[in-house]
C-alpha positions as CSV (number, residue, x, y, z in Angstrom):
1,M,-75.9,156.6,30.9
2,T,-77.9,157.4,27.7
3,S,-76.7,154.1,24.9
4,L,-75.5,155.2,21.1
5,T,-77.5,154.0,18.8
6,A,-75.8,152.3,15.8
7,E,-75.8,155.1,13.7
8,E,-73.7,157.3,16.4
9,A,-71.5,154.6,16.9
10,L,-70.4,153.8,13.7
11,E,-70.1,157.8,13.2
12,K,-67.9,157.7,16.4
13,Y,-66.1,154.4,15.1
14,Q,-65.0,156.5,12.1
15,R,-63.8,159.4,13.4
16,R,-62.0,157.4,15.4
17,H,-60.7,155.7,12.3
18,R,-60.0,158.9,10.6
19,R,-58.0,160.2,13.1
20,N,-55.5,157.2,13.3
21,M,-55.4,157.1,9.8
22,R,-54.2,160.7,9.9
23,A,-51.6,159.7,13.1
24,S,-50.1,157.0,11.3
25,H,-49.6,159.0,8.2
26,A,-47.9,161.7,10.0
27,Q,-45.6,159.3,11.5
28,G,-44.9,157.9,8.4
29,F,-44.1,161.4,6.9
30,L,-42.2,162.4,9.7
31,L,-40.0,159.2,9.2
32,G,-39.4,159.8,5.4
33,V,-38.6,163.4,6.1
34,A,-36.0,162.6,9.0
35,S,-34.4,159.8,6.4
36,M,-33.3,162.6,4.0
37,L,-32.3,165.1,6.6
38,Q,-28.6,164.8,7.7
39,K,-25.9,167.2,9.7
40,G,-25.9,170.6,8.5
41,D,-29.3,171.1,7.8
42,L,-31.7,173.6,9.6
43,V,-35.0,172.4,11.0
44,I,-37.3,174.2,12.9
45,D,-40.3,173.0,15.5
46,C,-42.9,175.0,16.1
47,G,-45.0,173.6,19.8
48,A,-42.2,171.0,20.4
49,N,-44.3,169.8,23.6
50,I,-42.2,167.0,24.9
51,G,-40.3,166.3,22.2
52,E,-42.2,163.3,20.4
53,V,-41.4,165.1,16.7
54,T,-38.0,166.7,18.0
55,Q,-36.2,163.5,19.0
56,P,-36.4,161.6,16.6
57,L,-35.4,164.9,14.2
58,A,-32.5,165.6,16.1
59,E,-31.4,161.8,16.1
60,T,-30.3,162.9,12.8
61,G,-27.8,165.5,13.4
62,A,-29.6,168.3,11.6
63,S,-29.3,171.8,13.8
64,I,-33.4,172.0,15.6
65,H,-34.2,175.1,16.8
66,C,-37.5,174.1,19.1
67,F,-40.6,176.3,20.4
68,E,-42.2,175.9,23.3
69,P,-44.1,178.2,25.3
70,D,-45.8,176.0,28.3
71,P,-43.4,175.7,31.5
72,Y,-44.3,172.0,32.1
73,A,-43.9,170.8,28.6
74,F,-40.5,172.7,28.4
75,E,-39.0,171.1,31.1
76,Q,-40.2,167.6,29.9
77,L,-38.3,168.5,26.5
78,S,-35.1,169.7,28.5
79,S,-34.8,167.2,30.1
80,R,-35.5,164.7,27.1
81,V,-32.7,166.3,24.9
82,M,-30.7,167.9,27.5
83,K,-27.8,166.0,25.7
84,L,-28.3,166.8,22.2
85,D,-25.6,169.6,21.4
86,N,-27.4,170.1,18.0
87,V,-30.8,170.8,19.9
88,I,-31.8,174.9,20.9
89,L,-34.6,175.4,23.1
90,H,-36.8,178.5,23.1
91,N,-39.2,178.9,25.8
92,A,-41.4,180.9,23.7
93,A,-44.6,181.2,21.9
94,V,-43.9,182.4,17.8
95,G,-46.3,184.6,16.4
96,T,-45.8,187.9,13.7
97,E,-44.0,190.0,16.4
98,S,-42.0,190.2,19.6
99,G,-43.2,190.5,23.1
100,T,-44.9,188.9,25.8
101,V,-48.3,187.2,25.1
102,Q,-50.5,185.7,27.9
103,L,-50.7,181.6,27.4
104,M,-53.8,179.5,28.2
105,R,-54.2,175.8,29.1
106,A,-56.5,173.2,28.7
107,V,-59.6,172.7,31.2
108,N,-58.2,169.4,32.6
109,F,-54.6,170.5,32.4
110,G,-54.3,170.0,36.1
111,E,-55.8,166.4,36.2
112,N,-53.5,165.3,33.4
113,P,-50.7,167.8,32.7
114,K,-49.2,166.0,30.1
115,G,-51.7,165.5,27.9
116,G,-53.5,168.9,28.5
117,S,-50.2,170.6,28.1
118,V,-50.5,170.1,24.0
119,K,-53.6,172.1,24.1
120,S,-51.8,175.3,25.6
121,T,-52.5,178.0,23.4
122,V,-52.3,181.7,23.0
123,L,-55.6,182.2,20.8
124,K,-58.6,182.8,22.9
125,G,-61.9,181.0,21.9
126,G,-60.7,177.8,22.0
127,R,-62.6,174.7,23.0
128,S,-62.1,173.4,26.4
129,I,-59.3,176.0,27.1
130,D,-59.5,177.9,30.8
131,E,-58.9,181.5,30.0
132,S,-59.3,182.3,33.7
133,N,-55.6,181.8,34.7
134,P,-53.1,182.8,31.9
135,I,-49.5,182.6,31.9
136,D,-47.0,185.0,30.7
137,V,-44.7,184.2,28.2
138,E,-42.3,185.6,25.7
139,L,-43.1,185.9,22.2
140,I,-40.7,185.2,19.8
141,D,-41.7,186.9,15.8
142,L,-40.9,183.6,13.6
143,I,-41.4,185.3,10.0
144,A,-38.1,187.7,11.2
145,F,-37.1,184.2,12.6
146,I,-37.4,182.7,9.6
147,K,-36.0,185.3,7.3
148,H,-33.1,185.5,9.3
149,A,-32.5,181.7,8.9
150,I,-32.8,181.5,5.3
151,E,-30.3,184.5,4.5
152,C,-27.7,182.7,7.2
153,S,-28.2,179.3,5.7
154,G,-29.8,179.6,2.4
155,E,-32.6,177.5,3.0
156,I,-34.7,175.6,6.1
157,A,-34.7,172.0,5.8
158,F,-38.2,171.3,7.7
159,L,-40.4,173.4,9.2
160,K,-43.3,171.4,11.5
161,M,-46.0,174.1,13.3
162,D,-48.3,173.1,16.0
163,I,-49.4,175.8,18.0
164,E,-53.3,175.1,18.4
165,G,-54.9,178.1,16.4
166,A,-52.0,180.7,16.5
167,E,-50.7,179.1,13.0
168,L,-53.1,181.0,10.8
169,D,-51.9,184.6,11.3
170,I,-48.0,182.8,11.0
171,L,-49.0,181.0,7.2
172,E,-51.1,183.9,6.0
173,R,-47.4,185.9,6.5
174,M,-45.7,183.2,5.1
175,E,-47.9,182.6,2.3
176,A,-47.7,186.5,1.3
177,E,-43.7,186.5,1.2
178,N,-43.3,184.0,-0.3
179,L,-41.3,181.9,2.4
180,F,-42.7,178.2,1.6
181,D,-40.2,179.2,-1.2
182,S,-37.2,178.5,0.5
183,I,-37.9,175.7,3.1
184,R,-37.8,172.5,1.8
185,C,-40.9,170.8,3.6
186,T,-43.2,172.9,5.8
187,V,-45.7,170.3,7.9
188,V,-48.7,172.0,9.9
189,E,-51.4,170.9,12.0
190,T,-54.0,173.4,11.6
191,H,-56.7,173.9,14.4
192,E,-60.0,175.2,12.7
193,R,-61.9,172.5,14.3
194,K,-61.5,174.4,18.1
195,F,-61.7,177.6,16.6
196,K,-65.0,178.0,14.7
197,A,-64.9,182.0,13.7
198,L,-61.6,181.0,12.1
199,R,-62.9,178.5,9.5
200,P,-63.5,180.9,6.5
201,R,-60.0,181.8,6.8
202,F,-58.4,178.5,7.8
203,K,-60.4,176.8,4.4
204,A,-59.5,179.8,1.6
205,L,-55.6,179.3,2.8
206,K,-55.7,175.5,2.5
207,E,-57.1,176.7,-0.8
208,R,-54.9,178.5,-2.3
209,V,-51.4,176.8,-0.4
210,G,-53.1,173.5,-2.3
211,N,-53.0,175.2,-5.7
212,A,-49.6,176.9,-5.2
213,Y,-47.8,174.0,-3.9
214,P,-47.9,170.2,-3.6
215,V,-48.4,168.5,-0.4
216,S,-44.8,166.9,0.0
217,K,-43.9,171.0,-0.5
218,V,-45.9,172.3,2.2
219,N,-48.8,170.0,4.2
220,L,-51.2,172.0,6.4
221,D,-53.3,168.8,7.0
222,W,-50.5,166.9,9.0
223,I,-52.4,165.5,11.8
């Protein structure tokens, strides 16, 4: 095994430190959001996975719509929140149209389904993704869903999105149609590091959104 140089070891430590700091900030941000939610508020959790974010949000009494396409993660999520009547589960991916889409899993999913399920994606070209054995899953038009929710409820209290690269098309549509204005707080984990070809679009989007909204309103660097 090749030993790291002092410079490489320092760089590795700094990357890990930055990741830990981002994760801690995201957790604190989530607790702050949860403290302001109440019964009757509407929350949308896209990429709910096994419910690590869903559960603390649901404990506020807010109505939570959860979208999770991976069958393994959805089963774990269902077991976790099945007794909570304020959680509505959707075993589906989200996008800018409705239909069916192919879900691809991480190359290490078989050895570590819990860890691998967080990387499941509908977008080709991702790092460490097995594209040879996709799964057909339902696709829901999130733009239409958001518009309907706003029409019925007046606003959405909180939108969280962690959908492994597929967030870019959705965010660009939300920006174009001013949908952020009717959502109290939106947080998104973007995945430009996994999709090199999309980095210029992600960068431009973040600059535009950052100029238009405070980070407390729209946070595109959540984790």
